[in-house]
mmCIF file as gemmi writes it, N, C-alpha and C atoms, coordinates in Angstrom:
data_model
loop_
_atom_site.group_PDB
_atom_site.id
_atom_site.type_symbol
_atom_site.label_atom_id
_atom_site.label_alt_id
_atom_site.label_comp_id
_atom_site.label_asym_id
_atom_site.label_entity_id
_atom_site.label_seq_id
_atom_site.pdbx_PDB_ins_code
_atom_site.Cartn_x
_atom_site.Cartn_y
_atom_site.Cartn_z
_atom_site.occupancy
_atom_site.B_iso_or_equiv
_atom_site.pdbx_formal_charge
_atom_site.auth_seq_id
_atom_site.auth_asym_id
_atom_site.pdbx_PDB_model_num
ATOM 1 N N . UNK Axp A 1 ? 82.207 127.473 119.059 1 0 ? 1 A 1
ATOM 2 C CA . UNK Axp A 1 ? 82.784 126.21 119.439 1 0 ? 1 A 1
ATOM 3 C C . UNK Axp A 1 ? 83.979 125.929 118.535 1 0 ? 1 A 1
ATOM 4 N N . UNK Axp A 2 ? 85.091 125.598 119.13 1 0 ? 2 A 1
ATOM 5 C CA . UNK Axp A 2 ? 86.296 125.261 118.369 1 0 ? 2 A 1
ATOM 6 C C . UNK Axp A 2 ? 86.163 123.832 117.83 1 0 ? 2 A 1
ATOM 7 N N . UNK Axp A 3 ? 86.211 123.692 116.523 1 0 ? 3 A 1
ATOM 8 C CA . UNK Axp A 3 ? 86.087 122.378 115.892 1 0 ? 3 A 1
ATOM 9 C C . UNK Axp A 3 ? 87.448 121.883 115.416 1 0 ? 3 A 1
ATOM 10 N N . UNK Axp A 4 ? 88.057 122.632 114.514 1 0 ? 4 A 1
ATOM 11 C CA . UNK Axp A 4 ? 89.335 122.221 113.93 1 0 ? 4 A 1
ATOM 12 C C . UNK Axp A 4 ? 90.141 123.458 113.563 1 0 ? 4 A 1
ATOM 13 N N . UNK Axp A 5 ? 91.449 123.299 113.589 1 0 ? 5 A 1
ATOM 14 C CA . UNK Axp A 5 ? 92.353 124.352 113.153 1 0 ? 5 A 1
ATOM 15 C C . UNK Axp A 5 ? 93.395 123.697 112.251 1 0 ? 5 A 1
ATOM 16 N N . UNK Axp A 6 ? 93.62 124.319 111.118 1 0 ? 6 A 1
ATOM 17 C CA . UNK Axp A 6 ? 94.61 123.819 110.165 1 0 ? 6 A 1
ATOM 18 C C . UNK Axp A 6 ? 95.72 124.858 110.082 1 0 ? 6 A 1
ATOM 19 N N . UNK Axp A 7 ? 96.946 124.435 110.345 1 0 ? 7 A 1
ATOM 20 C CA . UNK Axp A 7 ? 98.077 125.367 110.33 1 0 ? 7 A 1
ATOM 21 C C . UNK Axp A 7 ? 99.008 125.053 109.165 1 0 ? 7 A 1
ATOM 22 N N . UNK Axp A 8 ? 99.313 126.089 108.412 1 0 ? 8 A 1
ATOM 23 C CA . UNK Axp A 8 ? 100.231 125.965 107.282 1 0 ? 8 A 1
ATOM 24 C C . UNK Axp A 8 ? 101.656 125.909 107.807 1 0 ? 8 A 1
ATOM 25 N N . UNK Axp A 9 ? 102.418 124.937 107.352 1 0 ? 9 A 1
ATOM 26 C CA . UNK Axp A 9 ? 103.786 124.732 107.832 1 0 ? 9 A 1
ATOM 27 C C . UNK Axp A 9 ? 104.832 125.446 106.98 1 0 ? 9 A 1
ATOM 28 N N . UNK Axp A 10 ? 104.411 126.104 105.894 1 0 ? 10 A 1
ATOM 29 C CA . UNK Axp A 10 ? 105.332 126.897 105.101 1 0 ? 10 A 1
ATOM 30 C C . UNK Axp A 10 ? 106.031 126.166 103.977 1 0 ? 10 A 1
ATOM 31 N N . UNK Axp A 11 ? 105.843 124.877 103.883 1 0 ? 11 A 1
ATOM 32 C CA . UNK Axp A 11 ? 106.498 124.109 102.826 1 0 ? 11 A 1
ATOM 33 C C . UNK Axp A 11 ? 105.482 123.39 101.939 1 0 ? 11 A 1
ATOM 34 N N . UNK Axp A 12 ? 104.265 123.919 101.918 1 0 ? 12 A 1
ATOM 35 C CA . UNK Axp A 12 ? 103.21 123.312 101.116 1 0 ? 12 A 1
ATOM 36 C C . UNK Axp A 12 ? 102.423 122.249 101.852 1 0 ? 12 A 1
ATOM 37 N N . UNK Axp A 13 ? 102.702 122.054 103.133 1 0 ? 13 A 1
ATOM 38 C CA . UNK Axp A 13 ? 101.987 121.06 103.915 1 0 ? 13 A 1
ATOM 39 C C . UNK Axp A 13 ? 101.288 121.72 105.104 1 0 ? 13 A 1
ATOM 40 N N . UNK Axp A 14 ? 100.387 120.96 105.702 1 0 ? 14 A 1
ATOM 41 C CA . UNK Axp A 14 ? 99.516 121.47 106.749 1 0 ? 14 A 1
ATOM 42 C C . UNK Axp A 14 ? 99.483 120.494 107.921 1 0 ? 14 A 1
ATOM 43 N N . UNK Axp A 15 ? 99.162 121.005 109.108 1 0 ? 15 A 1
ATOM 44 C CA . UNK Axp A 15 ? 99.01 120.177 110.292 1 0 ? 15 A 1
ATOM 45 C C . UNK Axp A 15 ? 97.648 120.472 110.904 1 0 ? 15 A 1
ATOM 46 N N . UNK Axp A 16 ? 96.984 119.424 111.377 1 0 ? 16 A 1
ATOM 47 C CA . UNK Axp A 16 ? 95.623 119.519 111.895 1 0 ? 16 A 1
ATOM 48 C C . UNK Axp A 16 ? 95.618 119.525 113.425 1 0 ? 16 A 1
ATOM 49 N N . UNK Axp A 17 ? 94.779 120.39 113.99 1 0 ? 17 A 1
ATOM 50 C CA . UNK Axp A 17 ? 94.589 120.488 115.437 1 0 ? 17 A 1
ATOM 51 C C . UNK Axp A 17 ? 93.092 120.414 115.735 1 0 ? 17 A 1
ATOM 52 N N . UNK Axp A 18 ? 92.764 119.912 116.926 1 0 ? 18 A 1
ATOM 53 C CA . UNK Axp A 18 ? 91.368 119.912 117.357 1 0 ? 18 A 1
ATOM 54 C C . UNK Axp A 18 ? 91.226 120.765 118.607 1 0 ? 18 A 1
ATOM 55 N N . UNK Axp A 19 ? 90.039 121.314 118.788 1 0 ? 19 A 1
ATOM 56 C CA . UNK Axp A 19 ? 89.779 122.169 119.935 1 0 ? 19 A 1
ATOM 57 C C . UNK Axp A 19 ? 89.322 121.352 121.127 1 0 ? 19 A 1
ATOM 58 N N . UNK Axp A 20 ? 90.028 121.49 122.241 1 0 ? 20 A 1
ATOM 59 C CA . UNK Axp A 20 ? 89.624 120.822 123.47 1 0 ? 20 A 1
ATOM 60 C C . UNK Axp A 20 ? 88.495 121.596 124.131 1 0 ? 20 A 1
ATOM 61 N N . UNK Axp A 21 ? 87.835 120.99 125.071 1 0 ? 21 A 1
ATOM 62 C CA . UNK Axp A 21 ? 86.7 121.643 125.727 1 0 ? 21 A 1
ATOM 63 C C . UNK Axp A 21 ? 87.093 122.865 126.537 1 0 ? 21 A 1
ATOM 64 N N . UNK Axp A 22 ? 88.378 122.99 126.874 1 0 ? 22 A 1
ATOM 65 C CA . UNK Axp A 22 ? 88.848 124.14 127.639 1 0 ? 22 A 1
ATOM 66 C C . UNK Axp A 22 ? 89.427 125.246 126.758 1 0 ? 22 A 1
ATOM 67 N N . UNK Axp A 23 ? 89.264 125.114 125.429 1 0 ? 23 A 1
ATOM 68 C CA . UNK Axp A 23 ? 89.689 126.149 124.501 1 0 ? 23 A 1
ATOM 69 C C . UNK Axp A 23 ? 91.117 126.026 124.009 1 0 ? 23 A 1
ATOM 70 N N . UNK Axp A 24 ? 91.81 124.968 124.352 1 0 ? 24 A 1
ATOM 71 C CA . UNK Axp A 24 ? 93.189 124.759 123.917 1 0 ? 24 A 1
ATOM 72 C C . UNK Axp A 24 ? 93.2 123.953 122.614 1 0 ? 24 A 1
ATOM 73 N N . UNK Axp A 25 ? 94.12 124.31 121.717 1 0 ? 25 A 1
ATOM 74 C CA . UNK Axp A 25 ? 94.295 123.554 120.477 1 0 ? 25 A 1
ATOM 75 C C . UNK Axp A 25 ? 95.326 122.461 120.7 1 0 ? 25 A 1
ATOM 76 N N . UNK Axp A 26 ? 94.989 121.236 120.289 1 0 ? 26 A 1
ATOM 77 C CA . UNK Axp A 26 ? 95.859 120.08 120.46 1 0 ? 26 A 1
ATOM 78 C C . UNK Axp A 26 ? 96.073 119.414 119.112 1 0 ? 26 A 1
ATOM 79 N N . UNK Axp A 27 ? 97.318 119.005 118.831 1 0 ? 27 A 1
ATOM 80 C CA . UNK Axp A 27 ? 97.604 118.357 117.559 1 0 ? 27 A 1
ATOM 81 C C . UNK Axp A 27 ? 96.825 117.052 117.442 1 0 ? 27 A 1
ATOM 82 N N . UNK Axp A 28 ? 96.274 116.845 116.291 1 0 ? 28 A 1
ATOM 83 C CA . UNK Axp A 28 ? 95.526 115.629 115.972 1 0 ? 28 A 1
ATOM 84 C C . UNK Axp A 28 ? 96.533 114.578 115.511 1 0 ? 28 A 1
ATOM 85 N N . UNK Axp A 29 ? 96.715 113.52 116.319 1 0 ? 29 A 1
ATOM 86 C CA . UNK Axp A 29 ? 97.776 112.548 116.066 1 0 ? 29 A 1
ATOM 87 C C . UNK Axp A 29 ? 97.346 111.354 115.213 1 0 ? 29 A 1
ATOM 88 N N . UNK Axp A 30 ? 96.061 111.26 114.859 1 0 ? 30 A 1
ATOM 89 C CA . UNK Axp A 30 ? 95.607 110.113 114.077 1 0 ? 30 A 1
ATOM 90 C C . UNK Axp A 30 ? 95.825 110.273 112.575 1 0 ? 30 A 1
ATOM 91 N N . UNK Axp A 31 ? 96.489 111.353 112.188 1 0 ? 31 A 1
ATOM 92 C CA . UNK Axp A 31 ? 96.855 111.609 110.796 1 0 ? 31 A 1
ATOM 93 C C . UNK Axp A 31 ? 98.306 112.074 110.809 1 0 ? 31 A 1
ATOM 94 N N . UNK Axp A 32 ? 99.108 111.548 109.909 1 0 ? 32 A 1
ATOM 95 C CA . UNK Axp A 32 ? 100.504 111.975 109.855 1 0 ? 32 A 1
ATOM 96 C C . UNK Axp A 32 ? 100.587 113.487 109.712 1 0 ? 32 A 1
ATOM 97 N N . UNK Axp A 33 ? 101.58 114.085 110.346 1 0 ? 33 A 1
ATOM 98 C CA . UNK Axp A 33 ? 101.76 115.528 110.239 1 0 ? 33 A 1
ATOM 99 C C . UNK Axp A 33 ? 102.213 115.906 108.836 1 0 ? 33 A 1
ATOM 100 N N . UNK Axp A 34 ? 102.085 117.173 108.529 1 0 ? 34 A 1
ATOM 101 C CA . UNK Axp A 34 ? 102.526 117.74 107.251 1 0 ? 34 A 1
ATOM 102 C C . UNK Axp A 34 ? 101.866 117.076 106.051 1 0 ? 34 A 1
ATOM 103 N N . UNK Axp A 35 ? 100.553 117.121 106.044 1 0 ? 35 A 1
ATOM 104 C CA . UNK Axp A 35 ? 99.75 116.556 104.967 1 0 ? 35 A 1
ATOM 105 C C . UNK Axp A 35 ? 99.321 117.651 103.99 1 0 ? 35 A 1
ATOM 106 N N . UNK Axp A 36 ? 99.008 117.287 102.746 1 0 ? 36 A 1
ATOM 107 C CA . UNK Axp A 36 ? 98.417 118.273 101.84 1 0 ? 36 A 1
ATOM 108 C C . UNK Axp A 36 ? 97.024 118.656 102.346 1 0 ? 36 A 1
ATOM 109 N N . UNK Axp A 37 ? 96.571 119.833 101.996 1 0 ? 37 A 1
ATOM 110 C CA . UNK Axp A 37 ? 95.307 120.361 102.509 1 0 ? 37 A 1
ATOM 111 C C . UNK Axp A 37 ? 94.127 119.443 102.214 1 0 ? 37 A 1
ATOM 112 N N . UNK Axp A 38 ? 94.103 118.796 101.063 1 0 ? 38 A 1
ATOM 113 C CA . UNK Axp A 38 ? 92.984 117.902 100.728 1 0 ? 38 A 1
ATOM 114 C C . UNK Axp A 38 ? 92.886 116.735 101.696 1 0 ? 38 A 1
ATOM 115 N N . UNK Axp A 39 ? 94.011 116.198 102.133 1 0 ? 39 A 1
ATOM 116 C CA . UNK Axp A 39 ? 94.006 115.095 103.097 1 0 ? 39 A 1
ATOM 117 C C . UNK Axp A 39 ? 93.462 115.559 104.443 1 0 ? 39 A 1
ATOM 118 N N . UNK Axp A 40 ? 93.804 116.77 104.838 1 0 ? 40 A 1
ATOM 119 C CA . UNK Axp A 40 ? 93.326 117.334 106.108 1 0 ? 40 A 1
ATOM 120 C C . UNK Axp A 40 ? 91.805 117.525 106.053 1 0 ? 40 A 1
ATOM 121 N N . UNK Axp A 41 ? 91.318 118.124 104.978 1 0 ? 41 A 1
ATOM 122 C CA . UNK Axp A 41 ? 89.878 118.362 104.858 1 0 ? 41 A 1
ATOM 123 C C . UNK Axp A 41 ? 89.096 117.059 104.803 1 0 ? 41 A 1
ATOM 124 N N . UNK Axp A 42 ? 89.634 116.052 104.134 1 0 ? 42 A 1
ATOM 125 C CA . UNK Axp A 42 ? 88.988 114.742 104.093 1 0 ? 42 A 1
ATOM 126 C C . UNK Axp A 42 ? 88.898 114.135 105.486 1 0 ? 42 A 1
ATOM 127 N N . UNK Axp A 43 ? 89.971 114.256 106.26 1 0 ? 43 A 1
ATOM 128 C CA . UNK Axp A 43 ? 89.992 113.694 107.616 1 0 ? 43 A 1
ATOM 129 C C . UNK Axp A 43 ? 88.946 114.372 108.504 1 0 ? 43 A 1
ATOM 130 N N . UNK Axp A 44 ? 88.827 115.689 108.4 1 0 ? 44 A 1
ATOM 131 C CA . UNK Axp A 44 ? 87.821 116.412 109.177 1 0 ? 44 A 1
ATOM 132 C C . UNK Axp A 44 ? 86.418 115.966 108.764 1 0 ? 44 A 1
ATOM 133 N N . UNK Axp A 45 ? 86.189 115.841 107.474 1 0 ? 45 A 1
ATOM 134 C CA . UNK Axp A 45 ? 84.875 115.433 106.98 1 0 ? 45 A 1
ATOM 135 C C . UNK Axp A 45 ? 84.503 114.016 107.375 1 0 ? 45 A 1
ATOM 136 N N . UNK Axp A 46 ? 85.451 113.098 107.294 1 0 ? 46 A 1
ATOM 137 C CA . UNK Axp A 46 ? 85.187 111.702 107.665 1 0 ? 46 A 1
ATOM 138 C C . UNK Axp A 46 ? 85.102 111.53 109.177 1 0 ? 46 A 1
ATOM 139 N N . UNK Axp A 47 ? 85.916 112.276 109.909 1 0 ? 47 A 1
ATOM 140 C CA . UNK Axp A 47 ? 85.955 112.257 111.37 1 0 ? 47 A 1
ATOM 141 C C . UNK Axp A 47 ? 85.941 110.836 111.945 1 0 ? 47 A 1
ATOM 142 N N . UNK Axp A 48 ? 86.948 110.017 111.606 1 0 ? 48 A 1
ATOM 143 C CA . UNK Axp A 48 ? 86.934 108.61 112.046 1 0 ? 48 A 1
ATOM 144 C C . UNK Axp A 48 ? 87.023 108.421 113.561 1 0 ? 48 A 1
ATOM 145 N N . UNK Axp A 49 ? 87.513 109.401 114.291 1 0 ? 49 A 1
ATOM 146 C CA . UNK Axp A 49 ? 87.629 109.272 115.746 1 0 ? 49 A 1
ATOM 147 C C . UNK Axp A 49 ? 86.464 109.934 116.483 1 0 ? 49 A 1
ATOM 148 N N . UNK Axp A 50 ? 85.648 110.707 115.783 1 0 ? 50 A 1
ATOM 149 C CA . UNK Axp A 50 ? 84.531 111.404 116.408 1 0 ? 50 A 1
ATOM 150 C C . UNK Axp A 50 ? 84.942 112.636 117.212 1 0 ? 50 A 1
ATOM 151 N N . UNK Axp A 51 ? 86.161 113.114 117.01 1 0 ? 51 A 1
ATOM 152 C CA . UNK Axp A 51 ? 86.652 114.238 117.796 1 0 ? 51 A 1
ATOM 153 C C . UNK Axp A 51 ? 86.176 115.589 117.268 1 0 ? 51 A 1
ATOM 154 N N . UNK Axp A 52 ? 85.845 115.675 115.99 1 0 ? 52 A 1
ATOM 155 C CA . UNK Axp A 52 ? 85.419 116.949 115.412 1 0 ? 52 A 1
ATOM 156 C C . UNK Axp A 52 ? 83.906 117.133 115.483 1 0 ? 52 A 1
ATOM 157 N N . UNK Axp A 53 ? 83.156 116.147 115.08 1 0 ? 53 A 1
ATOM 158 C CA . UNK Axp A 53 ? 81.71 116.275 114.974 1 0 ? 53 A 1
ATOM 159 C C . UNK Axp A 53 ? 80.958 115.427 115.999 1 0 ? 53 A 1
ATOM 160 N N . UNK Axp A 54 ? 81.704 114.723 116.85 1 0 ? 54 A 1
ATOM 161 C CA . UNK Axp A 54 ? 81.059 113.936 117.921 1 0 ? 54 A 1
ATOM 162 C C . UNK Axp A 54 ? 80.648 112.647 117.432 1 0 ? 54 A 1
């Protein structure tokens, strides 16, 4: 099951994507793009929208 994908942007920042039910990765818009990795991992763990863990 696709939960989350974190993509390195090459400048020390990362962008978060979530897996749709059809297998497509979609950018997660509830967090500003190009965040440090710790902010991304915190967002996945907290899951304020319920998109990662339901």
